[in-house]
N, C-alpha and C positions, 0 to 999 in steps of 0.2 A: 859459138857456132852454131849449135842445134836451133837456136832460136834463128839466126840470121838465115840459115837453110831454108827454113819453112817461111819466113818472112820474104825471102827471095821467090821461091817454088811456089808459094801459094798464097803469099799475102796474109798469112794467120801464125805468124811467129809467136805470138802470145799466147794464142790458142793452143797450139802443140806443145809449148814450153811449158806453160803454167795450168791454162783453164782445162784441158782434157786431163793431163795426170791428176791435178786436183779433185777434179769430180768424179773420177776414177775411187780416189782414195775415201771420198765422202760416201760413196755407194758402197761400196766395201764395207766401212763402218756401220752403214746402216742395215745392210745385211746382217750383220751378227744380232741385231734387236729380236728377230723373230727366227728362232731354230727350228720348231716344232708347230703343229697345228694349235696346239695349246696354249702358246706363248702370245703374248699381248704387250704391245709397245710403242710409244710416240718417238717418234724423229724430231728433234729440233734442231733446225740449220739457224744458228744465233748470230747471225752476220749479215749486214747490210748486202753485201754482194749477192746474196741469194734470192733479192727481188729484181734482179737485173735480168733481161730476157735470155741474154746469152748463157747464163746459168741454167734458168728455168728450162729452156729448151733441151737442157741434157737431162732433166728429170725422167727417172723411167717412167712408164704410162701407169704405173701401180700407185706411184704418189699422187695421182690427180682422183679426185681434186682436194687440194691442200688447204689450210688456212692460215693466212698471215696474221700473227700477232705482236704485240708490243709488250712491254713489260708490265703495263697495266692489264690487259687481256689475259695472258699467257696463264697465270694461275687459275682462271677461271675454265679456259679452255681444257686444261689439263685437268682438272677435276669432273669435268664432265665426258673427257675421254676415259678416265679410270672409272668411272661411274656406269658409262654405257658398256665396259669392256666387261663388266662383271656379267651382262646378260648372255654373253656368248657362250 
C-alpha cells in the first residue's frame, strides 16, 4: 500500500518505501562513529548499491570527498586513515 501510494503520487514508490528509510538508518549508524571532537573513525559502506548515484545523492555533504575501495585496496586505505588520524 505505502509503495503503491507513492508510486501513483510521485512515481517513486521504491524511493519512499526502501531507499529513503534505508539511507536514514545508514546515516544514523554512521553518526554513532564520531561522538566527541576527539573521536576518530571510518565509515565503510560495504555494498555495491552505494556506488549508484541514487544512493550517493543522499550522502551528507560531510561525506565528500570519499574513497571507493575494493577488498584489495581497503586494508591499505584503512591503515592510511588510522596512521593519519594519529596526527590529529
